[in-house]
C-alpha positions as CSV (number, residue, x, y, z in Angstrom):
1,M,0.0,0.2,-0.1
2,K,1.0,3.2,-0.7
3,F,0.6,5.8,2.3
4,K,0.6,9.5,1.9
5,E,1.9,12.7,3.5
6,G,-0.3,13.1,6.1
7,D,-1.8,9.7,7.1
8,V,-1.8,8.0,9.7
9,V,-1.2,4.4,10.6
10,I,-0.8,1.9,13.1
11,A,3.5,1.0,13.0
12,P,5.7,-0.9,15.4
13,Y,7.5,1.8,17.8
14,T,11.1,-0.7,18.7
15,W,13.0,0.0,21.4
16,K,15.4,-1.4,24.3
17,D,14.6,-2.8,27.4
18,D,17.1,-3.0,30.5
19,E,18.6,-5.9,29.6
20,G,19.2,-4.9,25.6
21,K,16.6,-7.4,24.1
22,I,14.5,-5.4,21.4
23,K,10.8,-4.8,22.0
24,F,8.2,-3.4,20.1
25,K,4.8,-2.2,20.0
26,F,2.5,-0.9,17.4
27,R,1.1,2.8,18.0
28,P,-0.8,5.4,16.0
29,A,2.0,7.6,14.2
30,V,1.4,10.3,11.3
31,V,3.0,10.2,7.8
32,Y,5.3,13.2,7.6
33,Q,7.4,12.7,4.2
34,I,8.2,10.2,1.8
35,E,11.4,8.8,2.5
36,S,11.6,5.7,0.0
37,D,9.0,4.1,-2.1
38,T,8.7,1.8,0.7
39,E,10.5,4.0,4.0
40,H,8.5,6.8,5.4
41,L,9.6,9.3,7.8
42,M,7.0,9.5,11.0
43,I,5.9,11.3,13.3
44,K,5.3,9.1,16.6
45,C,1.8,9.7,18.8
46,T,1.5,8.6,22.3
47,H,-1.7,8.1,24.9
48,V,0.4,10.1,27.3
49,N,-0.5,14.0,27.3
50,R,2.9,15.7,27.1
51,S,1.9,19.4,26.0
52,S,2.4,20.7,28.7
53,K,6.4,19.6,27.7
54,F,6.8,19.5,24.5
55,P,5.6,20.8,21.0
56,G,2.4,19.2,19.8
57,K,-1.3,18.6,19.4
58,W,-3.5,16.2,22.1
59,V,-6.2,14.9,20.2
60,L,-9.6,13.6,22.0
61,S,-10.5,10.1,20.9
62,E,-14.2,11.6,19.8
63,S,-13.7,15.0,18.4
64,E,-14.2,15.4,14.1
65,E,-10.4,16.0,13.8
66,G,-9.7,11.7,16.3
67,K,-12.6,10.5,14.5
68,V,-10.7,11.7,11.5
69,M,-7.7,10.2,12.0
70,G,-8.7,6.5,13.2
71,L,-8.0,7.1,17.0
72,D,-9.3,5.2,19.9
73,V,-8.0,6.6,22.8
74,D,-6.9,10.7,23.3
75,T,-4.0,10.8,21.5
76,F,-0.7,13.1,22.0
77,I,0.9,13.8,18.1
78,H,4.1,14.6,19.5
79,Y,6.2,16.7,16.8
80,S,10.0,16.4,16.9
81,E,9.5,13.1,17.7
82,T,10.0,11.0,14.0
83,L,11.2,7.2,13.3
84,I,11.8,5.7,9.6
85,I,9.6,2.9,9.0
86,D,9.2,0.4,6.3
87,E,5.1,1.0,5.1
88,K,5.0,-3.0,5.0
89,Y,4.7,-2.7,9.2
90,C,2.5,-0.2,8.8
91,K,-2.1,-0.1,8.8
92,L,-3.5,3.0,7.6
93,I,-6.4,4.1,9.8
94,G,-7.1,7.7,8.9
95,H,-5.5,11.0,7.9
96,C,-4.4,13.7,9.8
97,P,-5.9,17.6,10.1
98,Y,-2.7,18.5,11.4
99,L,0.0,18.2,8.2
100,N,0.3,21.9,8.1
101,E,0.9,22.4,11.8
102,I,3.6,19.6,11.2
103,I,5.5,21.2,8.5
104,D,5.4,24.7,9.6
105,Y,7.0,23.1,12.7
106,H,9.6,21.5,11.5
107,E,10.8,24.2,9.1
């Protein structure tokens, strides 16, 4: 599937635990930039409201924007946290109405 900028996907977030083992969770992410035919730069999202500490947007899942994004829980779009993910590991769930704000932040 070919994603486009502004799409909201469920993507795997990976990290290493205290023992050095690779772990992952699937969470929403916003496609910010197309890097190649399959790899995309994405903006991380989390269910923890970090709007008082970091640049981003808190989106209520029951709001019109949350429904358009396909969110099932309230979500913080963390404008400064990015990752590159191969689209084959992602599933489209919606579209982000805040793409212009994200672009403005990164310019």
